[in-house]
N, C-alpha and C positions, 0 to 999 in steps of 0.2 A: 672225836676231834680230828683225828687223822683222816677219816673219811670226808669230813667237812672240808678240810684243806684240799684234799684231792678233787672233790667236787668243784670247789671254787676254782682250782687250777684248770680243770677241764672246761669250765664255763668261760674262763678267761681265754683259753686257747681257742674255743669256738668263736668267741667275740672277735679275736684277732683275725681268725680265718675269714669271718664275715666282712670285717673292715678291709681285708686284703682283696676280697672279691669285689667289694664296692669300689675300691680304688681302681681296680682293673677295668671295671665298667666305665668309670669316669674317663679313663684314658681312651677307651674305644669311642666315647662320645666326642672327645676332643679331636680324635683322628677323623671321625665322620664330619666334624665341623670343618676341618681343613679340606676334606674332600669336597664338601659342599661349596666352600669358598673357591676351590679350584675349578669347579664346573664351568663357570663362565669362561675361564681361560681356555678350557677344553672346547667349549662352544665357539669361542673366538677363533681358536686354531682351526676348527672345522669350517668356520665361516670364511676364513681367509681364502681358501680355494674357491668357495662360492663367490666371494667378492671378485676374485680374478675372473671367474666365469661371467659374473654379472658385468664386469668391465668390458670383457670381450663381447658379451651380448650387446652391451651398450654401444660398443664400437661398430658391431655388425648392424645394430639398429640405426646408428648414425649414417653408416654407409647406405643402408636401405633407404633412410630418410633423404639422403642426398640424391639418390637415384629417383625418388619420387619428386623431389623439388625440380630435378632436371626435366621431368616430363612436361610440366606446365610451360617451362621456358621454350621447349621445342614446339609445344602446341601453340604457344603465343607467337612464335616465329612463323609457324604455318598459318596462323590466323592473320598475322600482319600481312603476310604475302598474299593470302586470299583477299584481305581487305584492299590491298593495293591493286590486286587484279580487278576487284569490284570497282574501285575508284577509277581505274583506267577504263573499265567498261562504261562507267557512268560518263566519263569524259567523252568517250566515243559516242555515247548516246546523245550527250549534250551537243557534240559536234554535228550530229545528224539533225538535232533540233535547231542548231545554229543556222541551218540553211533557211529556217524561217526568220522572220524579222524581229521577234521579241527577244531573242537571245543576244543580239548585237547592240553595241553601244550607239546611241544617237549621234548624228552628225549635224552640221549646220545646214539649214535650209538655204538653198541658192537656186539660181535659174537652171542649174543642171539636174536637180532632183525634184523640182516642183513644176507644176503647170499653173500659170497665173492667168486669170481672166478678169475683165472689168465689165460691169453692167450698170445700167441706170436703174434707180429705184424710185418708186412713187412717193415713198415716205422714208425719211424726211425729204423735203423738197431740196433741190439743188445739191443732191448727193449722188455719188457713185459708190459702188461696192466692189472692192477687190477680194478675190478668192484665190488662195494659194493651196493647191492640192499636192500632197506628197506622192510623187510617181516613182520613188526609189524603192529599194528592197529593205531598207532599214529606217527606223524612226529618225526624224530630224527636228531640230529646235528652230522655231521661228522667233528669232531674237528681236526685241525692241520693235521699232516701226519700220515699214518699208520707206526707202528714200525715193521720192518721186521727182521726175522732171518732165514738164510739159514741153513738147517739141524741143526747141533750142533755147529754153530758158536758161539764164545764167546762174540761177541759184536753185537749190533744192526746195521743194515745197515744205512749208512749216509743219512741224509735228505737234500734235495736241498732247501736252505732257499730262493732262488730267486723265488720260485714258490708259495709263500704265496698269496692266493686269497684276493680279496678286502673285502670279508665278509665270515663268517662261512657258509659252505655248509649245507643247511637244506633239508632233504629228506622227502617228503610226502610218505605215504605208496605206494610201487611199484616203486618209483623213485630210480635212481642210482647215485652214485658218482664215480669218476675215479681218479686213480693215476698211473703214468707211472714209470717203473723201468728201469733205465739205467744200464745195467748189468756190463759194464766194464769202463765206463767213457772214459777219454782221454787215448789212448794207450801209455804207457811209459815204457814198459817192465815189467809191474806189473804181479804178479803171478795170474793165474786164478784157480778158484776152481769149481769143478763140484758138483752139488747138485741135489737131487731128491725131496726134500720137502721144503716147505716155511711156516714158522709160521707168521701169520698176527695178530698184536695186535692193539687195538684201544686205543686212548688217550682221556683223559677227558679235560674239559675246562682249567684246570690249566696247562696242558701239563707236569705234573709231574708223569712219569711212565705210565703204562697201566691201563685200567679199563675194567671190565667185562670179559666175556669169550673170548678167542682167537680162531682163526680158523687156521687149518693146511691144506695146499693145496698140491696137487701133481703137480710138475713142468713139463712143456713140456720136452720131452726127449732131452737129450744133453745140458741142461741148464748149462752154466758156468758164473761165475761172478768174478769181481775183487774188490780189496779194494778201488778203485777210483769210484766205481759205486754209484748210488744214487736212492732215491725214492722221488717223488714230494709230495706236499701237496694234499689233496683231492680237486678235481675240480668238478664243476657242469656239465661241458661239456667234452666229450671225446677228442675233438679236442684241447682243452686247455691243457689237460694233456699230449698229444702227441707232444706239441710244444717244450718240453724240452729234 
């Protein structure tokens, strides 16, 4: 019986020792758990210098980026300057081209920049043809109709309104405009006048009176005209002028 009690006591002692060891193992696990939970903090602490380094790198990168951004600005400035130089070169080239006629703005056709002639035509009958040729170095506008005066007539010759062209006739240097003169219009017993000279006056854009020098022409021999006669507007084609 005494041995049994002793054995039981030893067994109890062994059990207590085992429980004590188990308890110690649990504490170790708890400590390890704390250590595991603290690991991120350690990592965070380690990251902080890295973050600072990253921030510095980011700052350096920003500075590097700014330097890169500045390069296009400088290049753009250089390009603009180059373009400006090109533009000036183009202007110079245009100036050189401007010595030709096509680069200059047209002026009004007058007796100072045109040569005007008058000739008799077979068809239509009782008609004369006026031709105005641009003798200048720039284009000119032949506005409206020529104003005509036979010899010392008191009034200008009537203008045929039905002959208005679709657009103002523009003459490049060397080109001509045409106007026909119907000498007597419809015969109705009108009195005919014999003349030797014809004054030709150019009109401006406003069609208010004449502009610039006039031209005086010698008429074909035996020219007569009546009060019902007419002159057409300037036309770009001879055939158009002679249709009236």
